C-alpha positions in Angstrom: 0.0 0.0 0.0 1.3 3.4 -0.9 2.1 6.2 1.6 0.0 9.3 1.5 1.3 12.6 0.4 2.9 13.7 3.7 4.5 10.3 4.1 2.4 9.5 7.2 1.8 5.8 6.5 0.4 5.2 10.0 -2.5 7.7 10.0 -3.4 6.4 6.5 -3.5 2.8 7.8 -5.5 3.5 10.9 -8.4 5.0 8.9 -8.3 2.8 5.8 -11.4 0.5 5.7 -9.6 -2.1 3.5 -5.8 -2.5 3.7 -5.4 -5.9 1.9 -8.9 -6.7 0.7 -9.1 -9.6 3.4 -11.6 -8.3 6.1 -10.2 -10.7 8.8 -6.6 -9.6 8.1 -7.6 -5.9 7.8 -9.2 -6.0 11.3 -6.1 -7.7 12.8 -3.8 -5.2 11.2 -5.9 -2.3 12.4 -5.9 -3.7 16.0 -2.2 -4.3 16.0 -1.4 -0.7 14.8 -3.8 0.8 17.4 -2.6 -1.3 20.3 1.1 -1.9 20.0 3.2 0.8 21.6 6.6 -0.9 21.0 8.0 1.1 18.0 10.1 -1.9 16.8 7.3 -4.4 16.5 4.9 -1.9 15.2 7.4 -1.0 12.5 7.8 -4.7 11.6 4.0 -4.9 10.8 4.0 -1.6 8.9 6.9 -2.8 6.7 5.2 -6.0 5.9 2.1 -4.0 4.9 4.0 -1.5 2.9 5.7 -4.4 1.0 2.4 -6.2 0.3 3.5 -9.3 2.3 0.0 -10.4 3.0 0.8 -14.1 3.6 3.3 -13.3 6.3 0.9 -10.8 7.8 -1.8 -13.5 7.9 0.6 -15.9 9.5 1.6 -13.4 12.1 -1.7 -11.8 12.9 -4.5 -14.3 12.2 -3.8 -16.9 14.9 -2.9 -17.0 18.6 -0.5 -18.9 20.7 -1.9 -21.9 22.7 -0.6 -23.5 25.9 1.8 -26.4 25.2 3.8 -28.6 27.7 5.6 -25.5 28.9 3.0 -22.7 28.7 3.0 -20.2 25.8 6.2 -20.4 23.7 7.0 -18.9 20.4 9.5 -16.8 18.5 10.0 -13.1 19.6 8.7 -10.6 17.1 5.6 -8.8 15.9 2.3 -10.6 15.6 -0.4 -12.2 17.7 1.2 -15.6 17.4 4.6 -14.4 18.6 6.0 -13.4 22.0 6.2 -9.6 22.3 5.1 -6.7 24.5 1.5 -6.7 23.3 0.9 -10.5 23.5 2.4 -10.7 27.0 0.1 -7.8 28.1 -2.9 -9.6 26.6 -1.9 -12.8 28.2 -1.5 -11.2 31.6 -4.9 -9.4 31.2 -6.5 -12.8 30.6 -4.6 -14.2 33.6 -5.9 -11.3 35.8 -9.5 -11.9 34.6 -9.3 -15.7 35.3 -7.6 -15.3 38.6 -10.0 -12.7 39.8 -12.8 -15.2 39.1 -11.0 -18.1 40.9 -9.6 -16.3 44.0 -11.6 -13.9 46.2 -8.3 -13.1 48.0 -6.3 -12.5 44.8 -5.5 -8.9 45.9 -4.3 -10.0 49.3 -2.1 -12.9 48.2 -0.5 -11.5 45.0 1.4 -12.9 42.1 5.0 -13.9 41.4 7.0 -12.9 38.3 10.4 -14.2 37.3 12.5 -14.0 34.1 15.6 -15.4 32.4 18.2 -13.5 30.3 16.8 -13.8 26.8 16.5 -10.9 24.5 16.1 -9.7 20.8 17.3 -6.3 19.8 15.3 -6.2 16.5 12.0 -6.4 18.5 13.2 -4.5 21.6 12.0 -7.6 23.4 13.7 -9.1 26.4 12.6 -11.4 29.3 13.3 -8.6 31.7 11.1 -6.1 29.9 8.3 -8.7 29.4 8.4 -9.4 33.1 8.0 -5.7 33.9 5.0 -5.5 31.6 3.5 -8.6 33.2 3.9 -6.9 36.6 2.6 -3.5 35.3 -0.7 -5.1 34.1 -1.4 -6.5 37.6 -0.1 -3.6 39.6 -2.4 -1.3 37.6 -5.3 -3.4 38.8 -4.2 -3.3 42.5 -2.6 -6.7 42.7 0.5 -7.1 44.8 3.3 -8.4 42.6 6.5 -10.3 43.8 8.8 -9.3 40.9 12.4 -10.6 41.1 14.9 -7.8 40.8 17.3 -10.0 38.7 17.1 -13.1 36.6 16.5 -16.4 38.4 16.3 -20.1 37.6 12.9 -21.2 36.5 12.4 -23.4 39.7 12.5 -20.2 41.8 9.1 -19.1 40.5 7.1 -22.2 41.5 9.1 -22.3 44.8 8.2 -18.6 45.5 4.5 -19.2 44.6 4.3 -21.9 47.3 6.4 -20.1 49.9 4.7 -16.7 49.6 1.3 -18.3 49.2 0.6 -16.4 46.0 -2.3 -17.4 43.8 -0.1 -18.0 40.8 3.1 -17.0 39.0 4.7 -16.6 35.6 8.3 -17.3 34.4 9.3 -15.5 31.2 11.6 -18.1 29.6 12.0 -20.3 26.6 14.3 -22.6 28.6 16.7 -24.4 26.1 15.0 -23.3 22.9 16.8 -21.5 20.1 17.8 -17.9 20.8 14.9 -16.4 18.8 12.3 -17.9 21.1 10.8 -16.8 24.4 7.9 -18.0 26.6 5.3 -17.4 29.3 5.2 -20.3 31.7 2.3 -20.2 34.2 2.3 -21.8 37.7 -0.9 -22.3 39.8 -1.1 -21.7 43.6 0.0 -25.3 44.1 3.4 -24.5 42.7 2.8 -26.8 39.8 2.5 -25.7 36.2 -1.1 -25.2 35.0 -2.9 -28.1 33.4 -6.4 -28.5 31.9 -8.9 -26.9 32.4 -7.0 -23.8 33.6 -5.1 -23.5 30.4 -8.2 -23.5 28.2 -10.0 -21.1 30.6 -7.1 -18.6 30.6 -7.0 -18.7 26.8 -10.7 -17.9 26.7 -10.1 -15.0 29.1 -7.2 -13.7 27.0 -9.4 -13.7 23.9 -12.0 -11.6 25.9 -9.3 -9.0 26.9 -7.2 -8.4 23.8 -7.4 -4.5 23.9 -4.8 -3.2 26.4 -6.3 -1.6 29.4 -5.4 1.8 30.8 -2.2 1.4 32.7 -1.2 -1.9 31.1 1.7 -0.3 29.2 2.8 1.7 32.3 5.9 -0.2 33.2 7.0 2.7 35.4 4.7 1.2 38.0 7.4 -1.4 38.7 9.5 1.4 40.1 6.8 3.5 41.8 4.0 1.2 43.1 4.0 0.2 46.8 2.4 -3.1 45.7 5.6 -4.2 44.1 7.9 -6.3 46.3 11.3 -7.9 45.5 11.4 -11.5 46.8 15.0 -12.3 45.6 16.9 -12.3 48.9 14.2 -14.0 50.9 13.4 -16.7 48.3 17.1 -17.4 47.6 17.7 -17.9 51.4 14.7 -20.1 51.9 15.5 -22.2 48.8 19.1 -22.8 49.9 17.9 -23.7 53.4 15.5 -26.2 51.9 18.3 -27.8 49.9 19.7 -29.1 53.1 16.8 -31.6 53.2 18.4 -33.6 50.3 22.0 -33.2 51.5 23.1 -36.5 53.4 26.9 -36.4 53.4 28.1 -32.8 54.1 31.2 -34.0 55.9 32.2 -36.2 53.0 31.5 -33.3 50.5 33.8 -30.9 52.4 36.7 -33.4 52.2 36.3 -34.7 48.6 39.2 -34.6 46.2 36.9 -34.6 43.2 36.8 -31.5 41.1 33.7 -30.4 39.1 33.3 -28.1 36.1 30.0 -26.3 35.8 28.6 -24.5 32.7 25.5 -22.4 32.8 25.1 -22.2 29.0 25.1 -18.4 28.8 22.0 -18.4 31.1 21.0 -17.9 34.7 22.6 -20.8 36.6 26.1 -19.7 37.6 25.5 -17.8 40.9 22.8 -20.2 42.1 24.8 -23.4 41.5 27.8 -21.8 43.2 25.6 -21.1 46.3 24.1 -24.6 46.2 27.6 -26.2 46.3 28.4 -24.0 49.3 25.2 -25.2 51.1 26.3 -28.8 50.5 29.8 -28.1 51.9 31.7 -28.3 48.6 34.4 -26.1 47.2 32.9 -24.1 44.4 32.7 -25.8 41.0 35.0 -24.5 38.3 32.9 -22.3 35.9 33.4 -22.2 32.1 34.5 -18.6 31.8 33.1 -18.1 28.2 29.7 -19.4 29.3 29.4 -18.2 32.9 27.6 -14.9 32.2 24.3 -14.3 30.5 24.4 -13.9 26.7 21.1 -13.9 24.8 23.0 -14.8 21.6 24.3 -18.0 23.2 27.4 -17.2 21.2 29.6 -20.3 22.0 27.1 -23.0 21.2 25.2 -23.9 18.0 22.0 -24.5 20.2 21.6 -23.7 23.9 20.4 -27.3 24.8 22.9 -29.4 26.9 20.8 -32.5 25.9 22.5 -32.3 22.5 25.6 -33.9 24.1 29.2 -33.7 23.4 29.0 -31.3 20.5 27.6 -28.5 22.7 29.7 -29.4 25.8 33.0 -28.9 24.0 34.2 -25.9 26.1 33.4 -27.5 29.4 35.0 -30.9 28.5 38.2 -29.2 27.4 38.3 -27.1 30.6 37.7 -30.2 32.7 40.6 -32.0 31.0 42.9 -29.0 31.7 41.7 -28.7 35.3 41.9 -32.4 35.9 38.2 -32.5 36.8 36.4 -35.8 36.2 32.8 -34.6 36.1 31.1 -31.9 34.1 27.7 -30.5 35.1 25.7 -28.4 32.6 22.6 -26.5 33.5 20.5 -25.3 30.6 19.9 -21.5 30.2 17.1 -21.3 32.7 18.7 -23.8 35.0 15.7 -26.3 35.2 17.5 -29.1 33.5 20.9 -30.8 33.9 23.3 -32.7 31.7 26.2 -34.7 33.2 29.5 -36.0 31.6 32.1 -38.2 33.2 35.7 -38.8 32.0 36.3 -42.5 31.4 39.5 -44.6 32.0 40.1 -44.6 28.2 40.2 -40.8 28.1 36.8 -40.5 26.4 33.9 -38.7 27.9 30.5 -40.3 28.7 27.6 -38.0 28.4 24.8 -39.6 30.4 21.3 -39.7 28.9 18.4 -38.5 31.0 17.3 -42.1 31.5 20.7 -43.1 32.7 20.9 -40.2 35.2 17.4 -41.2 36.4 18.7 -44.7 37.2 21.4 -43.2 39.3 19.1 -40.6 41.0 16.5 -43.4 41.7 19.1 -45.6 43.3 20.7 -42.7 45.3 17.5 -41.1 46.6 16.1 -44.5 47.8 19.4 -45.5 49.3 19.6 -42.3 51.2 16.0 -42.6 52.4 16.7 -46.1 53.6 19.8 -45.0 55.5 18.0 -42.1 57.2 14.5 -43.4 57.7 15.0 -46.9 58.9 11.6 -47.0 60.7 9.5 -45.4 57.9 7.1 -47.4 55.8 8.4 -48.1 52.3 4.7 -48.5 51.1 4.3 -44.7 51.7 7.1 -43.8 49.3 6.7 -42.8 45.6 8.7 -42.1 42.6 7.3 -40.7 39.3 8.3 -40.5 35.6 6.6 -39.4 32.4 5.3 -42.2 30.2 8.0 -41.7 27.5 10.8 -42.0 30.1 12.7 -45.2 31.1 10.9 -47.8 33.1 14.0 -48.2 35.4 12.2 -46.6 38.4 9.4 -49.1 38.0 12.0 -52.0 38.1 13.6 -50.5 41.3 10.2 -50.0 42.9 9.1 -53.6 42.2 12.2 -54.9 43.9 12.3 -52.5 46.8 8.6 -52.3 47.6 7.8 -48.6 47.0 5.3 -47.1 44.5 6.0 -46.0 41.0 3.6 -43.9 38.9 3.6 -42.6 35.3 2.2 -39.4 33.9 1.7 -37.8 30.5 4.8 -36.1 29.0 5.6 -32.7 30.6 6.5 -31.8 34.1 3.2 -30.1 34.7 1.6 -33.5 35.0 4.3 -34.7 37.5 4.0 -31.5 39.6 0.2 -31.9 39.9 0.4 -35.6 40.8 3.1 -34.9 43.5 0.8 -32.2 45.0 -2.0 -34.9 45.2 0.3 -37.5 46.7 1.7 -35.0 49.3 -1.9 -34.0 50.2 -2.6 -37.7 51.0 0.4 -37.9 53.3 2.7 -39.7 50.8 6.5 -39.2 50.5 7.8 -38.5 47.0 11.6 -39.0 46.7 12.3 -38.4 43.1 10.6 -37.7 39.7 12.0 -37.2 36.2 11.4 -36.9 32.5 13.9 -38.4 30.0 14.8 -34.9 28.5 17.2 -34.3 31.5 14.5 -32.9 33.8 14.9 -34.1 37.4 13.3 -33.3 40.8 15.0 -34.5 44.0 12.7 -34.1 47.0 9.5 -31.9 46.9 10.6 -28.4 47.9 9.9 -27.4 44.3 7.1 -29.0 42.2 8.9 -28.6 38.8 12.2 -29.9 37.4 15.2 -28.3 39.0 18.7 -28.3 37.5 20.3 -26.4 40.5 19.4 -29.0 43.1 20.0 -31.9 40.6 23.6 -30.6 40.0 24.5 -30.6 43.6 22.9 -33.9 44.3 25.0 -35.5 41.5 28.1 -33.9 43.0 27.3 -35.5 46.4 26.5 -38.9 44.8 29.9 -38.8 42.9 31.8 -37.7 46.0 30.2 -40.6 48.1 31.0 -43.1 45.3 34.6 -41.8 45.1 35.1 -42.9 48.7 34.2 -46.4 47.6 36.5 -46.1 44.5 33.4 -46.3 42.2 32.7 -44.0 39.3 29.2 -42.9 38.2 29.5 -45.1 35.1 30.4 -48.1 37.2 27.6 -47.4 39.6 25.1 -47.2 36.7 26.2 -50.7 35.6 25.6 -52.0 39.2 22.1 -50.4 39.2 21.3 -52.2 35.9 22.8 -55.5 37.1 20.6 -55.4 40.2 17.4 -54.2 38.6 17.7 -55.2 35.0 19.3 -53.5 32.0 17.2 -50.7 30.4 18.6 -49.7 27.0 16.9 -46.7 25.6 17.3 -44.4 22.6 15.6 -41.0 22.1 15.9 -38.7 19.2 13.8 -36.6 16.8 13.1 -35.3 13.3 12.3 -31.7 12.5 9.2 -31.0 10.6 8.1 -27.4 9.9 4.8 -28.4 8.3 1.9 -29.3 10.7 -0.3 -31.0 8.0 2.6 -33.4 7.3 2.8 -34.3 11.0 -1.0 -34.9 11.1 -0.8 -37.1 8.0 1.9 -39.3 9.5 -0.1 -40.0 12.7 -3.4 -40.4 10.8 -1.8 -43.0 8.6 -0.8 -45.0 11.7 -4.3 -44.9 13.0 -5.7 -46.2 9.7 -2.7 -48.4 8.7 -4.0 -51.3 6.6 -7.6 -50.4 6.8 -9.7 -47.6 8.4 -9.5 -47.4 12.2 -6.9 -50.2 12.3 -3.6 -49.8 14.0 -0.6 -51.7 12.6 0.0 -55.3 13.9 3.6 -55.3 12.8 6.4 -52.8 12.4 8.6 -54.4 9.7 9.4 -57.8 11.2 8.5 -56.8 14.8 5.1 -58.0 16.1 3.1 -55.4 18.0 1.4 -56.6 21.2 -0.4 -53.4 22.2 -1.1 -49.8 21.0 -2.0 -46.8 23.1 -3.0 -43.6 21.5 -3.1 -40.7 24.0 -4.5 -38.3 21.3 -7.7 -40.4 20.9 -7.8 -42.1 24.3 -7.5 -45.7 22.8 -5.5 -48.4 24.6 -5.7 -52.0 23.3 -4.2 -53.4 26.5 -7.2 -52.3 28.6 -10.3 -54.4 28.9 -12.5 -51.4 27.9 -9.9 -50.2 25.3 -9.7 -46.8 27.0 -6.4 -45.2 28.1 -5.7 -44.9 31.8 -3.7 -41.7 31.2 -5.8 -38.6 30.4 -6.6 -37.9 26.7 -4.5 -35.1 25.2 -6.2 -34.1 22.0 -3.9 -31.2 21.2 -0.8 -33.2 20.7 0.0 -36.4 18.8 1.3 -39.4 20.8 1.1 -43.2 20.1 2.9 -45.9 22.1 3.6 -49.4 20.8 4.4 -52.4 23.1 6.2 -55.0 21.1 6.2 -58.8 21.5 10.0 -58.7 22.2 9.5 -56.5 25.4 10.4 -53.2 23.7 8.2 -50.1 24.3 8.4 -47.3 21.7 6.5 -44.0 21.5 6.1 -41.4 18.7 5.0 -38.0 19.7 5.1 -34.3 18.8 7.0 -31.8 20.9 4.9 -29.3 23.0 7.6 -26.6 22.5 9.4 -27.1 19.1 8.6 -28.3 15.5 9.8 -31.9 16.2 8.5 -35.4 15.9 10.2 -37.3 18.8 10.7 -41.0 19.1 11.5 -43.0 22.2 12.3 -46.7 22.4 13.5 -48.8 25.3 14.4 -52.5 25.8 13.7 -53.6 29.4 15.6 -56.8 30.4 15.0 -58.7 33.6 17.8 -58.8 36.2 20.5 -61.4 35.2 19.9 -60.9 31.5 23.4 -59.4 30.8 24.0 -59.7 27.1 23.8 -56.0 26.5 25.2 -56.2 23.0 22.3 -58.3 21.9 19.8 -56.0 23.6 21.4 -53.0 21.9 21.4 -54.7 18.5 17.7 -55.6 18.8 16.8 -52.0 19.9 18.7 -50.5 16.9 16.9 -52.8 14.5 13.5 -51.9 15.9 14.2 -48.1 15.8 15.3 -48.5 12.2 12.0 -50.3 11.4 10.0 -47.7 13.4 11.5 -44.8 11.3 11.2 -46.6 8.0 7.7 -47.9 8.4 5.9 -45.3 10.4 7.7 -42.0 9.9 9.0 -42.4 6.3 11.4 -39.4 6.5 12.4 -39.2 2.8 8.8 -39.4 1.6 7.6 -36.8 4.3 10.6 -34.4 3.9 11.6 -34.8 7.6 14.9 -33.4 8.6 17.1 -35.8 10.6 18.5 -34.5 13.9 22.1 -33.2 13.3 24.6 -35.0 15.5 
C-alpha cells in the first residue's frame, strides 16, 4: 500500500477501511497498529504491509499462541502468534480476569513474576522487559506483585508461589529453545504448572481482553508502586535452606578430592549453582568462563540445549581436562535441566542420557532414604516419571517395595500428581522426564537443575570414597534391577499438516481405524493412542492416562518387550521417538539388547515416519 502525500503511513493505515482486501486480516492489522506501543514491533508490521507481504501478515496476525507442555512459547517478534510486549500484556490481562474469578483473596495474596536473560534487539524484546510489563498489568489493577529484581532459575518461581502463598506465578523463559524464542510459563497456587482446564479457561479470558487496558503499558509502576515487592533475597535464602533436606553427606563433601566443572550455558545458573555447592559443603565448581555470564546470543554453542551432548559441551569438556576434573555439570539457560558427563579410563567422555541419570538418582535417593528413615514405611514412598521415560524406576520400585507412577509427558503433570500425593500424606523421593529434567525431593514442584547438579556432586563424592565412578555405579544399578537400554531422538518437521498425515496413517494403517499389527518384522502386542484415548491393553480399550487431543502421541508395546513412542513436541517443531528394551535382572548380554533395539528403531522410522517421503529433517549430531 502506498504512503499518503505527507508520508504518514500510519495515519493512513489507521483510517483505511480495507488495507489488503481480506476483512479478517484488515481487522487484525488495524488492531495491531492501534494497540502496539513498541516502535520496533509496530514497524515490523508496517513494513510487511508496505511491501504487500499479505501471507506473512496473515501468519503473524490471524492466529494465537496456545498452551503447550511449557505454557506459551514462540519466537519473539511482531504478531499475535509471537512473543512480544503486546501479546504478553494480553496474556496477563487474561490471567488477571481468570484469577479474579478463581480467588476472592487475589488482591491480598498476590502474584510472582520471574525471568531469564533472553532478548532480541530487533524487536526491543527481552525477558526482563516482558516481566516488567506482566507486573505492570497486575499492579495497575491493584494486585501485589513479587517481581524478582534480577534473573532467576525457573524453579525459583514455583518455589516462590508456594512459599509466599501467592495465587499464581509466571516465568518469562524459553528454557533451552533456540535464541529467537521466548515464553510465558504459568504456575498455579500449588506451585505446579497449570494443566487443563485452567489453560483452556485462561486462553478464553485472553481472547476476551485483547485490547490493552489503561495502565497496562505503564511499566513505570514497577519502580513506583508500593504493591511491588522484590522476593529475591528471601526466596534465595529459603531455597538454599530447603536444599539441606536432600544433603546427606556434608562432611564427605567438604573433604572430597573430586573437582567439578559447571557450565551455565550463557544463562542464569552460575551464581545459584555456586551457592548450592556452598550449602552442601563443597568447594565451588569451576565455571566455564566463556559461558558463565548471561548472553542472549548463546554465542559459543550452536544451540543452547545441553541435551544435544558432546557437540555443545565442547568448552566444558576441554576445561575439565585442563583442570583435571572428572565430572562436568551443565545446567540449561534457565537452570531447570541438567546434563552430566564423566571422564572414562580410556580418556573419552561419557555424556549420560536423561534415563541413565534417572537410574542413578533413583538408586541414590532411595538408598539415602533407607539410611536415614529406617523405621519409615516403604509403602508410603513414591517415585514418578513421564510415560515416554525409562521404566527403570518401575523396576527399582518392584524390587524395593515402593510405588512408581507414570504421567503424561511434561513436568506439569508430574507436579500436579506430586501435589495430590503429598496431600494424601505420601512421600515422593524423586521424579523425572527423560529430557534431562529431574526433581529430587519436593521443595519445588517442577524440574530443577540447580538441586540436581549438587545432588550429582554429592553422589559422585560418596562413590569416590568407595572407588566407584558414576558409570560403574550405573552398571551396578542395571545388574541389580535389569538393563534398560533406551534411545531417544527426533526429526524436525516445519509443516503441521505433514505431521498430522503421519499420525493419521498409523491410525488407519492397513484399513480404516486399524492400527498396525507389525512394524517391519516386529510384532506389536499393544497400541496406546493418547490423542484419541485408545489403549488396546485395557479391557475397555480406554487409556488410563488422560486424553491429550492437542498433541500427537502413540505408544507401541512389542512382543519382544520393547516399548516405543512417537509424539510431537509441545515446544518445538519436532517429531520425537523414544524406544526402550527392558531386560529382567540377570539378562546381561547388553550387545544383543542394543542390536535388537537398533533394528527396531530403524523399522519404526522406515515404516511409520517415512522421513524421505515426508521431507523430515534428521537430527544433526
